[in-house]
Structures are given as C-alpha cells and as structure tokens.
N, C-alpha and C positions, 0 to 999 in steps of 0.2 A: 762197043763203045766207049769210050773212056768218060768218066763221071762228070768231067767239067763239061762236055758235051749235052750230057742229058740235063744237066742243072741249067745249061745255056738255052735249051729247048723249053724247058720248064719256065724259065724266065719270059722268053719269047712268048710262050702261051698266056701267061697271067698279062703282059702288055695287050697282047690282042683281045683277051677278055675285059681288060679296064676300057679300051678303045670302043669296043662293040657297047658296051655299058653308056660309055659317052655319048655315042651315036643313038642310043635307044632313048636314054632320058630327055636329049634334045628334041628328038621326033615327038616324045610324048608330051612336053611341054607346048612345042607346036601345036598339036593336034588339041589337048586339052585345056591349055593355059594354066595348067596347075604344075607344081614342082619348082625346082630351082631354075634360076636364068643360066643360059649358056656360060655366060662369063664367069659366074660361081662355081659351076662345075669344072670348068677347065683351071680355074685358080685353085681349087681344091685338088683336082686330080693329076695337076701338073708335078707337084711337089712329090707324090708317090711314083708316078712315072720317072722321075729323075732320080730317085733312090734305086729304082729298079735298073736304070741305065748305068749308075755307079757300080751295082752288084753285077751287071753285065759285063762291064769293061773289067772288073776285077777277074770274074770267071775266063773271059777271053785273052787274059796275059797282058792287058795293055798297061801301057807305062803309068805311074801314080799321078801325073799332072791329068791325065784324061778322067780319073776317078774324082780327084779333086775338083775338077770342073763341073763333073754331074753334081757332085755333093753342094757345091756352090750354088749351081742352079736350083737345086732342091731348096736350099734356104732361102733365096729368092722368092721363089714360088710360095713356101709356106708363109713368109713375113707378107705377101702380097695378098694371101688368103686371109691371114688374121686381120691386115688392115681393112680388107672389105667387109669381114664379119663386124669387126669393131664400128665400122661407120654404120653399118645397118643398124646395129644395135642401139647406137646412139641416136639414129632417125626414128627407130621405132619407139624409143623410150621417151623421146621429145615428142612424139605426134600423141602418145597415150595421155601423156601429163596435160597438154594443152586440149585435148579433145579433138584436134584437127590435124590431119595428115599435112605434112609439109611446112608447119610452121614453125619447126625447131631452130633453136638460136644457135646449135652447135655448127661451128664452121667447118666447112669440108676443107 
C-alpha cells in the first residue's frame, strides 16, 4: 500500500475517534448534567476536525482551493470557540464580582 493511503487511513481513524469522543461526552453530559455543553464541545472540536480535513485533502491530492476552504473553516470554528469562551469568562467574572449569577452588565 502506498504511504499516502496509510496516512489517509490514520487521519480517518483520528476523525472517527474524535467523533466517538464527542458522542460520549454529550451522552455523559445528558446523563450526569456535568461537563461541557454540546455547543461548546462542537465549537472546540470543529476547528480540529477542519484541520484534519485540510490534511486529508492534501494527502488525497485535492486541488489547493479545497485545502484552503478547510483551513478557512478551521479559522472560523476557532474564532467561534474563542468568542464563546470569552463570553463565558466575562459572564462568570461578572457574576463573581456582583455575587449573583446573571447580573453582569457586560453586553453580549
């Protein structure tokens, strides 16, 4: 087997493990109420999966615009994740300063 085929299979395996992890963490959150919310997990995991998509497209010999689209999608997913985290952090710091949750004056 060519090395590129083996690398493609490895990337596919990593994607499969990441998706299994996502399902397991969402199921755990549903069962216990603990852990990250599904939207936070998806925002975080999407950036990595898009980077894997870019790697896979290069290994498969796709045209450069395909890789560029995957990289752009990874950037958007990463920015979304950072925005969600900064808003969560701002809400938490506002709640801890005032002593009550939800009374933050930080605009969303």
